[in-house]
N, C-alpha and C positions, 0 to 999 in steps of 0.2 A: 469585521477585523481588518485594521489598516495593514499594509504591508511594512515589514521591518525597515528601520531606517538603517543604512549601512553604517552611519556613525554611532548608532546606538547599541542597545543590547536586545537579546532575545532569550528565550529559555531553553536550556539543554537539561530535560528533566525539570527537577526543582531549582537548578543553579540559573542564574543570569550570567550570560557569557557574551562577549562582543559578536555582533552579528557574522562578521567575517570568520569567526571561529567555528561556528557550529556545524557547518559542512564537514570540516575536518574531523570534528569529534565524532559525530555521527558515522563517518567513514571508519573510524578506528573501532567503533562499537561492531560494525556489520563486518569489518575484516577479521574481528576477533570470532565472531560467532558464525561466520559464513560455512564452516564444516560442520556445525551443529544446528544449522537452521531448522530442519525438522523437528529435532529435539527441543529447540527454543519455543516452537510454536506448540509442541505438545505440551510443555511444562505450562506455558502462559494460558493455555485454553483447556487443559485436561484433556487434550486428544480431539476437542471437537471441532477444531479448525478445519479439518479435513471434510467434514459434513458441511459447514458454512462455505467452503470453497465450491464445493459441488453444486450448492444451491445457487451460489453467486454466478457460476458460469451457466447452469441450466435454465435460469431465468433472463439471461442477458438477450438484447435484441440484437441478433446476428444471424446470418444465413450462409449457406455453402458459398464458397467462392469469395467470401468477405475479406477485407484487409484490417487487420486488428493490431493495435499497440498496447502491449501490456507494461506499464510503467512499474518501477520497482519489481520488475519481473524475477529477479534474483534467481532462485533455484528452479524456476520453469513449472512451478505447480499449477499455476493458473494456465499458462500457455499450453501445457499438455492436455488439460481438460477442454481448452478451447479448440484444440486441433480437431477433436472429434466434431464439433459443431461447424467448422469451417470446411472441412474436407481436404481431398488432395489439391483441389485448385485455390483453396485459400493461402492467404500469407500471414504470418504472425512475426511481429517484431517485438524481441524482448528488449526492453530499454531499462538500464540500471545504472546509477551513478557510481556504483562501487564495482570496480573491476574484478575483485576477488569473488564477490557474489555471482557476478556474471560467467566467470570461468567455472565456478561450480555448477551453474544452471546448464551451460553448454555441454560439460561432462556428462551430466545426469542425463540430459535429452538424447545425447549420442548414445548412452548406455541402454537407454529404453528402445533404441532404434529409430528415434525421431530426428531424422536428419534433413528431411526435405520440407521446403515451405517456412523454414525458420531463419530468421536474421537477429543478430545479436549487436546492440548498439549501446555503447557506454554514452551516458547522455545525463545531462541535469533537467529534471521536470520543469524547472522554473524558465528554461530557455531551450525548448526543444528543436533538434536540428532536422526539422522535416517541413516541407512546403504546407500552405494552407490547404485545408480539405484533402488530406492524405489518408484518411481512415474511415471505415465505417463504424468502429467501435473503438474506445479508448478505455482501458481498466487500469486501476492501481488498488492493490490489495495489501493491506497492512504496511502502507508506505506513506501516505500522505501525512500522518502525523510527524514524520521524521524530516519533512521538507521544511525548509527555513521560511521561505515566502509562499504560503499556501495560496494566497490570492492569485499571484504570478502563475503557480503551477495550474490551477483552475482555467485561468485565461488560456493558457497554452494548450490545455487539452481541449478546450472549445476551438482554438484556432485550427489545430489539426484535424478535426472532425470534418467530415463532409455534412453538407446540409441534409438534415433528417437523421444524423448519426447519434449514437448514444454514448454518454460517458457513464462509467460505473465506479463507485468507490467503496471498498469493503474495508471496514476499519473498526478497531476497538471503539466503543463509546461510552455513554453514561448509562450505568445500571439504572433501571426504573424502580424496582422494588426496594424501598427503604430498609426492609428486614434483611434483605441480602447484601446491602452494602458492607456492613462490618465484616462479613465472611469473605467477601470479595477482596477487601482491603487486606485483611490478614494474609490471604493467600499470595497476594501481589507484593506486599512489603516485607513479610516475615518469611513465607514458605519459598516463593520464587526465588530470591537471592541465594538462599541456602541450597536449593536444588541446582542452581546455575553453578555455585561453587562445587558441589558434590559431582556433577555429571559432565561439566564443561570447564571447570577451573576457572570460572569467571563470574564472580557474584556482582561486581560494578555494572558489567553491561547489561545484566538482567535486571538490576535495580533501575537503571536508566531506563529501560524498555517499560516497566511499571510506571515509572514517573511519568513518562512521555504520553502514556494513555491518559492520565488525569490532566495534563495540560492540553490535550487535543480538544478542539471545539465539539460541544456536545450536538445532539442531533440537530436541534432548529437552528443553531447558530451556523452550523456547516451548510444547511440548506439555504439559509440567507446568503452565505458567502457564495454559493454556486449561482444564485439568481443574481447577485451583484456582479458576477464574472460574465452574465450573458446567457446562462442556460434557461432553456424554456421547460416548463413543467418539472421543476426540481422537486423531488420527493425523497422520501426515505422509508425504510421497513426495518423495524428491530427485529433482531434475532436473539434468542435466548435471553429474553427480558432486557435486551439493551447492552448486554455485554459486547455485542458488536451490532453495527447497522449497515445496510446496504442503502447508499445514496445513488440516485438516478438524476440525469439531466438530459436534455436534447438540444441539439443545434437547429433553430428554427429556420 
């Protein structure tokens, strides 16, 4: 997949929009759902996202004392789980392009008593404000599909990794079982927007999120993009029949 041309268009869900506008539109979606982020994920995954996230963190290549960057860190779900892995001497940087999401995450982490070893940085995944080789692990969960230039984001993730470091992507992906796809589509396009309207007063944002999943590169394509970005040993593992997938890559 080639990088978007600034003078061209890209997808925002099923709509084609100018490249320069997508970031603003995505920001509006997440500013709208920030206060209901856990609800959003519960509605989209029928509650299973909590198990996916635990598995995602439990199988990460990380040790105590490591420095970790969690992109699209939002409300801090992944960072809170990672804290147990890196321990008191570890450092966790939560990066998110959306200030509202970052504020919700910081408040939640404070409420949980997690105040030491955390840093919050509002940043664009396509151009990270960190030196080369800054992190032992870089994660992004349910955020890559909302990035305009995914190739640039993957290259940046590689750049800020230390040699031998791992990047992990957890993202909704392409369902494998043909028989399940109609049921999944019905939930995504008929049920989810109505639930969004009922519980969050926002059907459009939830409709976009369902559409963004379908526009995200499927498993093999994303693995190829990681290889093209320079990752070694790029691979993926499907969870729940491909509803989501975990992609891994290493900095050689």
